[in-house]
VOPAGU-2260 file (C-alpha; in pm, 1 decimal, decimal comma):
REM VOPAGU-2260
SITE   aa  ch    i         X         Y         Z
SITE  UNK   A    0    7462,3    9001,3    9156,4
SITE  UNK   A    1    7551,7    8945,6    9524,1
SITE  UNK   A    2    7834,2    9154,2    9535,2
SITE  UNK   A    3    7653,5    9429,7    9315,3
SITE  UNK   A    4    7392,4    9464,3    9604,4
SITE  UNK   A    5    7627,1    9450,1    9858,7
SITE  UNK   A    6    7826,3    9727,0    9684,0
SITE  UNK   A    7    7482,8    9925,6    9667,2
SITE  UNK   A    8    7408,5    9879,4   10033,9
SITE  UNK   A    9    7739,4    9979,9   10131,3
SITE  UNK   A   10    7684,7   10319,3    9914,5
SITE  UNK   A   11    7368,5   10372,7   10074,2
SITE  UNK   A   12    7503,7   10340,3   10422,5
SITE  UNK   A   13    7770,8   10571,7   10336,4
SITE  UNK   A   14    7589,0   10848,7   10123,3
SITE  UNK   A   15    7840,0   11109,8   10015,1
SITE  UNK   A   16    8146,6   10902,6   10130,1
SITE  UNK   A   17    8244,7   10680,6    9817,8
SITE  UNK   A   18    8569,8   10577,4    9993,0
SITE  UNK   A   19    8402,6   10473,0   10317,9
SITE  UNK   A   20    8146,1   10270,3   10102,6
SITE  UNK   A   21    8414,2   10095,3    9923,7
SITE  UNK   A   22    8603,5   10032,0   10235,2
SITE  UNK   A   23    8325,4    9870,6   10394,9
SITE  UNK   A   24    8216,8    9674,6   10087,6
SITE  UNK   A   25    8593,1    9552,5   10037,4
SITE  UNK   A   26    8615,4    9452,7   10423,3
SITE  UNK   A   27    8337,7    9189,7   10372,9
SITE  UNK   A   28    8417,9    9096,8   10000,1
SITE  UNK   A   29    8785,6    8989,4   10044,9
SITE  UNK   A   30    8729,8    8742,6   10319,0
SITE  UNK   A   31    8423,3    8599,2   10148,3
SITE  UNK   A   32    8646,0    8547,7    9824,7
SITE  UNK   A   33    8931,2    8387,2    9976,7
SITE  UNK   A   34    8780,2    8030,6    9953,8
SITE  UNK   A   35    8708,2    8105,8    9573,5
SITE  UNK   A   36    9060,0    8231,3    9523,0
SITE  UNK   A   37    9208,3    7928,3    9668,3
SITE  UNK   A   38    9000,2    7687,3    9474,7
SITE  UNK   A   39    9082,8    7855,4    9158,5
SITE  UNK   A   40    9444,1    7891,4    9234,3
SITE  UNK   A   41    9454,7    7489,6    9312,9
SITE  UNK   A   42    9271,3    7428,3    8970,7
SITE  UNK   A   43    9511,9    7672,4    8783,5
SITE  UNK   A   44    9784,2    7458,1    8927,3
SITE  UNK   A   45    9635,4    7137,8    8832,0
SITE  UNK   A   46    9587,9    7230,1    8462,8
SITE  UNK   A   47    9910,7    7451,2    8433,3
SITE  UNK   A   48   10155,1    7350,7    8707,0
SITE  UNK   A   49   10459,4    7156,1    8727,8
SITE  UNK   A   50   10291,1    6802,8    8732,6
SITE  UNK   A   51   10050,9    6867,1    8442,0
SITE  UNK   A   52    9922,8    6646,4    8306,8
SITE  UNK   A   53    9966,4    6389,2    8586,9
SITE  UNK   A   54    9779,3    6566,7    8864,4
SITE  UNK   A   55    9489,3    6612,7    8636,2
SITE  UNK   A   56    9482,2    6244,6    8539,3
SITE  UNK   A   57    9536,1    6157,6    8895,8
SITE  UNK   A   58    9200,5    6387,5    8963,2
SITE  UNK   A   59    8996,2    6223,8    8694,7
SITE  UNK   A   60    9112,3    5884,1    8811,7
SITE  UNK   A   61    9087,2    5901,8    9194,7
SITE  UNK   A   62    8844,7    6199,7    9239,1
SITE  UNK   A   63    8919,4    6512,8    9430,8
SITE  UNK   A   64    9173,7    6484,9    9746,0
SITE  UNK   A   65    9382,9    6731,3    9922,2
SITE  UNK   A   66    9684,6    6769,2    9661,1
SITE  UNK   A   67    9877,5    7042,1    9850,6
């Protein structure tokens, strides 16, 4: 919902110029979503990576840690 509201604000701020509205929206969206992307990538590696299931077992046993 937040992203939808942000997109609506960008469109309202750039009437008639959809490209400018999308550019403004994406300039705010991509940096904001970097942390979520990194977390999703780490979880995907945890459950499907080369050390599966060992890293996942370590997570359950030891709790979250920096596993990079």
